[in-house]
Each structure stands twice: as C-alpha cells, then as structure tokens.
All heavy atoms as TSV, in Angstrom:
chain	resi	resn	atom	element	x	y	z
A	1	MET	N	N	27.241	-36.104	45.510
A	1	MET	CA	C	27.386	-34.939	46.279
A	1	MET	C	C	26.012	-34.685	46.980
A	1	MET	O	O	25.000	-34.556	46.291
A	1	MET	CB	C	27.725	-33.742	45.341
A	1	MET	CG	C	28.014	-32.479	46.124
A	1	MET	SD	S	28.542	-31.111	45.023
A	1	MET	CE	C	30.112	-31.710	44.426
A	2	ASP	N	N	25.967	-34.515	48.261
A	2	ASP	CA	C	24.688	-34.300	48.968
A	2	ASP	C	C	24.293	-32.831	48.838
A	2	ASP	O	O	25.038	-31.939	48.463
A	2	ASP	CB	C	24.814	-34.804	50.408
A	2	ASP	CG	C	25.735	-34.061	51.261
A	2	ASP	OD1	O	26.208	-32.984	50.831
A	2	ASP	OD2	O	26.006	-34.507	52.367
A	3	GLY	N	N	23.120	-32.557	49.407
A	3	GLY	CA	C	22.563	-31.138	49.341
A	3	GLY	C	C	23.411	-30.159	50.095
A	3	GLY	O	O	23.556	-29.010	49.685
A	4	LEU	N	N	23.868	-30.583	51.302
A	4	LEU	CA	C	24.764	-29.693	51.994
A	4	LEU	C	C	26.061	-29.297	51.342
A	4	LEU	O	O	26.493	-28.140	51.368
A	4	LEU	CB	C	25.078	-30.276	53.423
A	4	LEU	CG	C	25.821	-29.458	54.440
A	4	LEU	CD1	C	25.090	-28.131	54.650
A	4	LEU	CD2	C	26.035	-30.210	55.752
A	5	THR	N	N	26.635	-30.244	50.763
A	5	THR	CA	C	27.885	-30.116	49.961
A	5	THR	C	C	27.610	-29.151	48.743
A	5	THR	O	O	28.382	-28.247	48.523
A	5	THR	CB	C	28.504	-31.393	49.492
A	5	THR	OG1	O	28.722	-32.206	50.639
A	5	THR	CG2	C	29.764	-31.184	48.733
A	6	LYS	N	N	26.543	-29.332	48.098
A	6	LYS	CA	C	26.158	-28.483	47.013
A	6	LYS	C	C	25.950	-26.999	47.457
A	6	LYS	O	O	26.427	-26.083	46.831
A	6	LYS	CB	C	24.936	-28.990	46.239
A	6	LYS	CG	C	25.169	-30.200	45.449
A	6	LYS	CD	C	23.845	-30.654	44.789
A	6	LYS	CE	C	24.052	-31.960	44.096
A	6	LYS	NZ	N	22.806	-32.459	43.484
A	7	ALA	N	N	25.281	-26.912	48.570
A	7	ALA	CA	C	24.979	-25.534	49.146
A	7	ALA	C	C	26.270	-24.858	49.538
A	7	ALA	O	O	26.444	-23.676	49.352
A	7	ALA	CB	C	24.036	-25.677	50.378
A	8	ARG	N	N	27.159	-25.652	50.098
A	8	ARG	CA	C	28.517	-25.169	50.552
A	8	ARG	C	C	29.291	-24.611	49.311
A	8	ARG	O	O	29.817	-23.520	49.376
A	8	ARG	CB	C	29.259	-26.180	51.291
A	8	ARG	CG	C	30.565	-25.705	51.870
A	8	ARG	CD	C	31.116	-26.992	52.564
A	8	ARG	NE	N	32.401	-26.629	53.105
A	8	ARG	CZ	C	32.743	-26.502	54.394
A	8	ARG	NH1	N	31.748	-26.628	55.288
A	8	ARG	NH2	N	33.884	-26.191	54.756
A	9	ASP	N	N	29.295	-25.416	48.248
A	9	ASP	CA	C	29.996	-25.022	46.985
A	9	ASP	C	C	29.430	-23.716	46.406
A	9	ASP	O	O	30.091	-22.850	45.943
A	9	ASP	CB	C	29.992	-26.118	45.957
A	9	ASP	CG	C	31.011	-27.143	46.248
A	9	ASP	OD1	O	31.890	-26.948	47.145
A	9	ASP	OD2	O	30.978	-28.262	45.676
A	10	ARG	N	N	28.097	-23.606	46.468
A	10	ARG	CA	C	27.380	-22.424	45.931
A	10	ARG	C	C	27.777	-21.173	46.760
A	10	ARG	O	O	28.067	-20.129	46.228
A	10	ARG	CB	C	25.830	-22.602	45.950
A	10	ARG	CG	C	25.325	-23.373	44.858
A	10	ARG	CD	C	23.849	-23.269	44.657
A	10	ARG	NE	N	23.110	-23.583	45.840
A	10	ARG	CZ	C	22.676	-24.785	46.259
A	10	ARG	NH1	N	22.851	-25.795	45.403
A	10	ARG	NH2	N	22.012	-25.001	47.406
A	11	MET	N	N	27.845	-21.410	48.116
A	11	MET	CA	C	28.289	-20.326	49.009
A	11	MET	C	C	29.630	-19.874	48.682
A	11	MET	O	O	29.926	-18.690	48.493
A	11	MET	CB	C	28.190	-20.732	50.422
A	11	MET	CG	C	28.558	-19.674	51.432
A	11	MET	SD	S	30.355	-19.437	51.926
A	11	MET	CE	C	30.757	-21.071	52.402
A	12	ILE	N	N	30.570	-20.854	48.486
A	12	ILE	CA	C	31.945	-20.471	48.126
A	12	ILE	C	C	32.064	-19.713	46.827
A	12	ILE	O	O	32.683	-18.672	46.825
A	12	ILE	CB	C	32.814	-21.830	48.030
A	12	ILE	CG1	C	32.984	-22.464	49.437
A	12	ILE	CG2	C	34.134	-21.567	47.436
A	12	ILE	CD1	C	33.522	-23.793	49.412
A	13	VAL	N	N	31.380	-20.179	45.770
A	13	VAL	CA	C	31.502	-19.474	44.563
A	13	VAL	C	C	30.802	-18.098	44.667
A	13	VAL	O	O	31.399	-17.074	44.229
A	13	VAL	CB	C	30.808	-20.302	43.440
A	13	VAL	CG1	C	30.626	-19.526	42.187
A	13	VAL	CG2	C	31.561	-21.611	43.188
A	14	ARG	N	N	29.628	-18.038	45.200
A	14	ARG	CA	C	28.874	-16.777	45.228
A	14	ARG	C	C	29.548	-15.740	46.151
A	14	ARG	O	O	29.696	-14.597	45.752
A	14	ARG	CB	C	27.444	-17.056	45.636
A	14	ARG	CG	C	26.519	-15.849	45.445
A	14	ARG	CD	C	25.128	-16.209	45.744
A	14	ARG	NE	N	24.884	-16.559	47.207
A	14	ARG	CZ	C	24.403	-17.642	47.629
A	14	ARG	NH1	N	23.836	-18.500	46.821
A	14	ARG	NH2	N	24.261	-17.827	48.956
A	15	LEU	N	N	29.810	-16.157	47.330
A	15	LEU	CA	C	30.314	-15.133	48.342
A	15	LEU	C	C	31.798	-14.885	48.256
A	15	LEU	O	O	32.256	-13.733	48.146
A	15	LEU	CB	C	29.961	-15.537	49.729
A	15	LEU	CG	C	28.423	-15.589	49.983
A	15	LEU	CD1	C	28.250	-16.098	51.419
A	15	LEU	CD2	C	27.837	-14.181	49.808
A	16	LEU	N	N	32.576	-15.901	48.362
A	16	LEU	CA	C	34.050	-15.702	48.488
A	16	LEU	C	C	34.597	-15.071	47.219
A	16	LEU	O	O	35.379	-14.128	47.270
A	16	LEU	CB	C	34.734	-17.028	48.796
A	16	LEU	CG	C	34.330	-17.670	50.131
A	16	LEU	CD1	C	35.134	-18.927	50.385
A	16	LEU	CD2	C	34.525	-16.719	51.262
A	17	ILE	N	N	34.249	-15.611	46.026
A	17	ILE	CA	C	34.732	-15.015	44.805
A	17	ILE	C	C	34.238	-13.620	44.647
A	17	ILE	O	O	34.964	-12.734	44.209
A	17	ILE	CB	C	34.423	-15.884	43.634
A	17	ILE	CG1	C	35.143	-17.273	43.774
A	17	ILE	CG2	C	34.785	-15.256	42.345
A	17	ILE	CD1	C	34.923	-18.322	42.742
A	18	ALA	N	N	33.008	-13.377	45.048
A	18	ALA	CA	C	32.437	-12.083	44.907
A	18	ALA	C	C	33.189	-11.022	45.797
A	18	ALA	O	O	33.316	-9.899	45.535
A	18	ALA	CB	C	30.947	-12.060	45.257
A	19	TRP	N	N	33.746	-11.557	46.963
A	19	TRP	CA	C	34.500	-10.726	47.836
A	19	TRP	C	C	35.972	-10.575	47.397
A	19	TRP	O	O	36.726	-9.962	48.058
A	19	TRP	CB	C	34.438	-11.261	49.240
A	19	TRP	CG	C	33.129	-11.229	49.878
A	19	TRP	CD1	C	32.095	-10.399	49.632
A	19	TRP	CD2	C	32.658	-12.059	50.992
A	19	TRP	NE1	N	30.966	-10.657	50.396
A	19	TRP	CE2	C	31.318	-11.676	51.273
A	19	TRP	CE3	C	33.254	-13.058	51.720
A	19	TRP	CZ2	C	30.624	-12.274	52.281
A	19	TRP	CZ3	C	32.496	-13.615	52.700
A	19	TRP	CH2	C	31.253	-13.238	53.008
A	20	GLY	N	N	36.261	-11.145	46.252
A	20	GLY	CA	C	37.620	-11.003	45.773
A	20	GLY	C	C	38.570	-12.111	46.158
A	20	GLY	O	O	39.758	-12.035	45.964
A	21	ILE	N	N	37.984	-13.119	46.888
A	21	ILE	CA	C	38.914	-14.238	47.307
A	21	ILE	C	C	38.923	-15.223	46.150
A	21	ILE	O	O	37.975	-15.934	45.923
A	21	ILE	CB	C	38.376	-14.817	48.634
A	21	ILE	CG1	C	38.390	-13.765	49.684
A	21	ILE	CG2	C	39.183	-16.093	49.009
A	21	ILE	CD1	C	37.607	-14.230	51.007
A	22	CYS	N	N	40.010	-15.305	45.461
A	22	CYS	CA	C	40.098	-16.251	44.315
A	22	CYS	C	C	41.348	-17.132	44.365
A	22	CYS	O	O	41.570	-17.819	43.321
A	22	CYS	CB	C	39.992	-15.422	43.071
A	22	CYS	SG	S	41.218	-14.144	42.917
A	23	ASP	N	N	41.999	-17.143	45.400
A	23	ASP	CA	C	43.203	-18.036	45.554
A	23	ASP	C	C	42.649	-19.411	45.657
A	23	ASP	O	O	41.815	-19.808	46.508
A	23	ASP	CB	C	43.994	-17.681	46.802
A	23	ASP	CG	C	45.278	-18.476	46.954
A	23	ASP	OD1	O	45.183	-19.734	46.814
A	23	ASP	OD2	O	46.321	-17.882	47.156
A	24	TYR	N	N	43.049	-20.305	44.699
A	24	TYR	CA	C	42.500	-21.662	44.686
A	24	TYR	C	C	42.747	-22.444	45.934
A	24	TYR	O	O	42.021	-23.300	46.332
A	24	TYR	CB	C	43.061	-22.411	43.421
A	24	TYR	CG	C	44.529	-22.829	43.577
A	24	TYR	CD1	C	44.877	-24.053	44.063
A	24	TYR	CD2	C	45.486	-21.917	43.184
A	24	TYR	CE1	C	46.207	-24.379	44.161
A	24	TYR	CE2	C	46.818	-22.267	43.241
A	24	TYR	CZ	C	47.174	-23.550	43.754
A	24	TYR	OH	O	48.493	-23.827	43.923
A	25	ARG	N	N	43.875	-22.121	46.676
A	25	ARG	CA	C	44.150	-22.791	47.946
A	25	ARG	C	C	43.185	-22.477	48.977
A	25	ARG	O	O	42.806	-23.333	49.782
A	25	ARG	CB	C	45.595	-22.479	48.354
A	25	ARG	CG	C	46.650	-23.029	47.384
A	25	ARG	CD	C	48.002	-22.469	47.725
A	25	ARG	NE	N	47.940	-20.969	47.412
A	25	ARG	CZ	C	48.992	-20.182	47.500
A	25	ARG	NH1	N	50.171	-20.640	47.829
A	25	ARG	NH2	N	48.847	-18.919	47.231
A	26	VAL	N	N	42.786	-21.194	49.101
A	26	VAL	CA	C	41.800	-20.733	50.030
A	26	VAL	C	C	40.457	-21.328	49.716
A	26	VAL	O	O	39.804	-21.822	50.620
A	26	VAL	CB	C	41.760	-19.200	50.078
A	26	VAL	CG1	C	40.595	-18.760	50.980
A	26	VAL	CG2	C	43.033	-18.630	50.525
A	27	LEU	N	N	40.073	-21.307	48.445
A	27	LEU	CA	C	38.731	-21.847	48.048
A	27	LEU	C	C	38.765	-23.379	48.284
A	27	LEU	O	O	37.685	-23.909	48.847
A	27	LEU	CB	C	38.483	-21.587	46.613
A	27	LEU	CG	C	38.380	-20.076	46.251
A	27	LEU	CD1	C	38.344	-19.966	44.725
A	27	LEU	CD2	C	37.285	-19.424	46.955
A	28	GLY	N	N	39.866	-24.023	48.086
A	28	GLY	CA	C	39.881	-25.502	48.367
A	28	GLY	C	C	39.816	-25.781	49.825
A	28	GLY	O	O	39.153	-26.729	50.293
A	29	ALA	N	N	40.416	-24.986	50.649
A	29	ALA	CA	C	40.435	-25.089	52.117
A	29	ALA	C	C	39.021	-24.923	52.645
A	29	ALA	O	O	38.486	-25.653	53.485
A	29	ALA	CB	C	41.338	-24.158	52.851
A	30	MET	N	N	38.316	-23.924	52.058
A	30	MET	CA	C	36.903	-23.637	52.478
A	30	MET	C	C	36.054	-24.832	52.167
A	30	MET	O	O	35.011	-25.059	52.761
A	30	MET	CB	C	36.374	-22.401	51.877
A	30	MET	CG	C	37.093	-21.101	52.401
A	30	MET	SD	S	36.813	-20.841	54.214
A	30	MET	CE	C	35.079	-20.452	54.146
A	31	ARG	N	N	36.346	-25.563	51.058
A	31	ARG	CA	C	35.573	-26.689	50.628
A	31	ARG	C	C	35.842	-27.869	51.544
A	31	ARG	O	O	34.937	-28.700	51.816
A	31	ARG	CB	C	35.873	-27.035	49.240
A	31	ARG	CG	C	35.182	-26.112	48.196
A	31	ARG	CD	C	35.426	-26.612	46.846
A	31	ARG	NE	N	34.546	-25.906	45.851
A	31	ARG	CZ	C	34.993	-25.116	44.868
A	31	ARG	NH1	N	36.272	-25.016	44.725
A	31	ARG	NH2	N	34.148	-24.561	44.084
A	32	ARG	N	N	37.106	-28.075	51.979
A	32	ARG	CA	C	37.500	-29.288	52.703
A	32	ARG	C	C	37.232	-29.135	54.202
A	32	ARG	O	O	36.914	-30.117	54.906
A	32	ARG	CB	C	38.962	-29.535	52.462
A	32	ARG	CG	C	39.283	-30.108	51.104
A	32	ARG	CD	C	40.700	-30.554	51.020
A	32	ARG	NE	N	41.639	-29.603	51.426
A	32	ARG	CZ	C	42.164	-28.609	50.689
A	32	ARG	NH1	N	41.761	-28.458	49.453
A	32	ARG	NH2	N	42.971	-27.712	51.104
A	33	VAL	N	N	37.503	-28.023	54.782
A	33	VAL	CA	C	37.541	-27.823	56.280
A	33	VAL	C	C	36.083	-27.537	56.696
A	33	VAL	O	O	35.422	-26.646	56.208
A	33	VAL	CB	C	38.503	-26.697	56.651
A	33	VAL	CG1	C	38.489	-26.508	58.140
A	33	VAL	CG2	C	39.903	-27.051	56.186
A	34	PRO	N	N	35.575	-28.205	57.747
A	34	PRO	CA	C	34.252	-27.906	58.243
A	34	PRO	C	C	34.180	-26.468	58.668
A	34	PRO	O	O	35.144	-25.978	59.277
A	34	PRO	CB	C	34.084	-28.864	59.408
A	34	PRO	CG	C	35.134	-29.979	59.244
A	34	PRO	CD	C	36.255	-29.298	58.431
A	35	ARG	N	N	33.017	-25.865	58.435
A	35	ARG	CA	C	32.966	-24.397	58.747
A	35	ARG	C	C	33.137	-24.153	60.217
A	35	ARG	O	O	33.525	-23.098	60.667
A	35	ARG	CB	C	31.665	-23.845	58.276
A	35	ARG	CG	C	30.416	-24.170	59.045
A	35	ARG	CD	C	29.207	-23.382	58.548
A	35	ARG	NE	N	28.039	-23.659	59.302
A	35	ARG	CZ	C	27.666	-22.971	60.437
A	35	ARG	NH1	N	28.457	-21.952	60.741
A	35	ARG	NH2	N	26.680	-23.360	61.091
A	36	GLU	N	N	32.746	-25.172	61.126
A	36	GLU	CA	C	32.979	-25.058	62.524
A	36	GLU	C	C	34.395	-24.725	62.922
A	36	GLU	O	O	34.670	-24.110	63.925
A	36	GLU	CB	C	32.503	-26.285	63.235
A	36	GLU	CG	C	31.002	-26.556	63.125
A	36	GLU	CD	C	30.592	-27.251	61.839
A	36	GLU	OE1	O	31.496	-27.801	61.103
A	36	GLU	OE2	O	29.457	-27.230	61.457
A	37	ALA	N	N	35.321	-25.126	62.032
A	37	ALA	CA	C	36.763	-24.928	62.340
A	37	ALA	C	C	37.112	-23.407	62.140
A	37	ALA	O	O	38.117	-22.975	62.679
A	37	ALA	CB	C	37.635	-25.783	61.450
A	38	PHE	N	N	36.258	-22.698	61.500
A	38	PHE	CA	C	36.496	-21.244	61.285
A	38	PHE	C	C	35.864	-20.337	62.271
A	38	PHE	O	O	36.042	-19.143	62.215
A	38	PHE	CB	C	36.119	-20.818	59.820
A	38	PHE	CG	C	36.835	-21.504	58.707
A	38	PHE	CD1	C	36.327	-22.654	58.071
A	38	PHE	CD2	C	38.037	-20.985	58.294
A	38	PHE	CE1	C	37.107	-23.237	57.065
A	38	PHE	CE2	C	38.701	-21.536	57.229
A	38	PHE	CZ	C	38.279	-22.646	56.638
A	39	VAL	N	N	35.049	-20.926	63.182
A	39	VAL	CA	C	34.322	-20.153	64.111
A	39	VAL	C	C	34.860	-20.253	65.438
A	39	VAL	O	O	35.298	-21.267	65.969
A	39	VAL	CB	C	32.805	-20.693	64.225
A	39	VAL	CG1	C	32.007	-19.953	65.131
A	39	VAL	CG2	C	32.165	-20.708	62.778
A	40	ASP	N	N	34.991	-19.059	66.090
A	40	ASP	CA	C	35.535	-19.008	67.413
A	40	ASP	C	C	34.633	-19.769	68.361
A	40	ASP	O	O	33.405	-19.813	68.205
A	40	ASP	CB	C	35.506	-17.480	67.882
A	40	ASP	CG	C	36.223	-17.294	69.241
A	40	ASP	OD1	O	35.783	-17.838	70.231
A	40	ASP	OD2	O	37.157	-16.584	69.234
A	41	ARG	N	N	35.219	-20.454	69.315
A	41	ARG	CA	C	34.467	-21.382	70.239
A	41	ARG	C	C	33.323	-20.650	70.984
A	41	ARG	O	O	32.302	-21.202	71.323
A	41	ARG	CB	C	35.416	-22.073	71.270
A	41	ARG	CG	C	36.296	-23.102	70.662
A	41	ARG	CD	C	37.143	-23.717	71.695
A	41	ARG	NE	N	38.051	-24.673	71.065
A	41	ARG	CZ	C	38.835	-25.413	71.727
A	41	ARG	NH1	N	38.783	-25.531	73.008
A	41	ARG	NH2	N	39.629	-26.241	71.069
A	42	ARG	N	N	33.565	-19.353	71.224
A	42	ARG	CA	C	32.496	-18.606	71.930
A	42	ARG	C	C	31.170	-18.532	71.152
A	42	ARG	O	O	30.153	-18.377	71.679
A	42	ARG	CB	C	33.000	-17.175	72.209
A	42	ARG	CG	C	34.100	-17.097	73.202
A	42	ARG	CD	C	34.595	-15.718	73.347
A	42	ARG	NE	N	35.182	-15.311	72.111
A	42	ARG	CZ	C	35.509	-14.133	71.750
A	42	ARG	NH1	N	35.308	-13.106	72.568
A	42	ARG	NH2	N	36.147	-13.839	70.583
A	43	PHE	N	N	31.299	-18.694	69.786
A	43	PHE	CA	C	30.165	-18.576	68.938
A	43	PHE	C	C	29.688	-19.946	68.391
A	43	PHE	O	O	28.879	-19.955	67.453
A	43	PHE	CB	C	30.445	-17.625	67.815
A	43	PHE	CG	C	30.874	-16.291	68.300
A	43	PHE	CD1	C	32.119	-15.815	68.215
A	43	PHE	CD2	C	29.976	-15.416	68.902
A	43	PHE	CE1	C	32.531	-14.608	68.700
A	43	PHE	CE2	C	30.309	-14.154	69.380
A	43	PHE	CZ	C	31.656	-13.717	69.209
A	44	ALA	N	N	30.245	-20.965	68.883
A	44	ALA	CA	C	29.948	-22.318	68.321
A	44	ALA	C	C	28.495	-22.641	68.342
A	44	ALA	O	O	28.017	-23.326	67.414
A	44	ALA	CB	C	30.788	-23.337	69.048
A	45	GLY	N	N	27.767	-22.228	69.357
A	45	GLY	CA	C	26.365	-22.588	69.429
A	45	GLY	C	C	25.412	-21.546	68.675
A	45	GLY	O	O	24.161	-21.832	68.680
A	46	VAL	N	N	25.952	-20.518	68.139
A	46	VAL	CA	C	25.157	-19.489	67.459
A	46	VAL	C	C	24.862	-19.984	66.038
A	46	VAL	O	O	25.785	-20.322	65.296
A	46	VAL	CB	C	25.883	-18.140	67.461
A	46	VAL	CG1	C	25.005	-17.134	66.715
A	46	VAL	CG2	C	26.195	-17.720	68.882
A	47	ARG	N	N	23.622	-19.954	65.652
A	47	ARG	CA	C	23.236	-20.310	64.250
A	47	ARG	C	C	23.060	-19.128	63.456
A	47	ARG	O	O	22.676	-18.040	63.927
A	47	ARG	CB	C	21.830	-21.015	64.277
A	47	ARG	CG	C	21.915	-22.455	64.440
A	47	ARG	CD	C	20.561	-23.080	64.335
A	47	ARG	NE	N	19.900	-22.736	63.058
A	47	ARG	CZ	C	18.734	-23.233	62.769
A	47	ARG	NH1	N	18.149	-23.987	63.593
A	47	ARG	NH2	N	18.117	-22.916	61.637
A	48	LEU	N	N	23.386	-19.199	62.186
A	48	LEU	CA	C	23.078	-18.120	61.213
A	48	LEU	C	C	21.621	-18.122	60.948
A	48	LEU	O	O	20.976	-19.175	60.847
A	48	LEU	CB	C	23.884	-18.371	59.947
A	48	LEU	CG	C	25.362	-18.221	60.036
A	48	LEU	CD1	C	25.990	-18.590	58.656
A	48	LEU	CD2	C	25.823	-16.889	60.499
A	49	ARG	N	N	21.086	-17.010	60.820
A	49	ARG	CA	C	19.635	-16.895	60.526
A	49	ARG	C	C	19.431	-16.607	59.045
A	49	ARG	O	O	20.174	-15.769	58.505
A	49	ARG	CB	C	18.940	-15.770	61.353
A	49	ARG	CG	C	19.033	-16.088	62.821
A	49	ARG	CD	C	18.510	-15.073	63.657
A	49	ARG	NE	N	18.873	-15.315	65.042
A	49	ARG	CZ	C	18.467	-14.675	66.037
A	49	ARG	NH1	N	17.644	-13.665	65.835
A	49	ARG	NH2	N	18.823	-14.939	67.282
A	50	ARG	N	N	18.490	-17.171	58.496
A	50	ARG	CA	C	18.205	-16.949	57.048
A	50	ARG	C	C	16.978	-16.090	56.921
A	50	ARG	O	O	16.072	-16.137	57.583
A	50	ARG	CB	C	17.979	-18.213	56.284
A	50	ARG	CG	C	19.250	-19.010	56.324
A	50	ARG	CD	C	19.044	-20.304	55.513
A	50	ARG	NE	N	20.230	-21.105	55.700
A	50	ARG	CZ	C	20.552	-21.997	54.782
A	50	ARG	NH1	N	19.803	-22.260	53.787
A	50	ARG	NH2	N	21.661	-22.665	54.942
C-alpha cells in the first residue's frame, strides 16, 4: 500500500465515520473510486489547501 492509499484510508476512517457515515458500501466506494469522480468538473482544477 503506497503513501497516498494510506492517507486516503486515514481520511475515510477519520472524517467519514466521524460524520456518521458508516455504511460499509459507501466506505468501500470511497476507497475504490478516485476522488476526482466525486468533484464537479467546474472544480476539477481546484486544490485543497492544507
């Protein structure tokens, strides 16, 4: 598992479950589907700032 995959899994556990999203199908989809697929095309070039 590479660093990006580990970071993504941490995000899923920390944020989604904390927000009450605990359906295993949703969590599985978030792990499998690239995050770009969840972003509106208008915002595709916008980066999240840390």
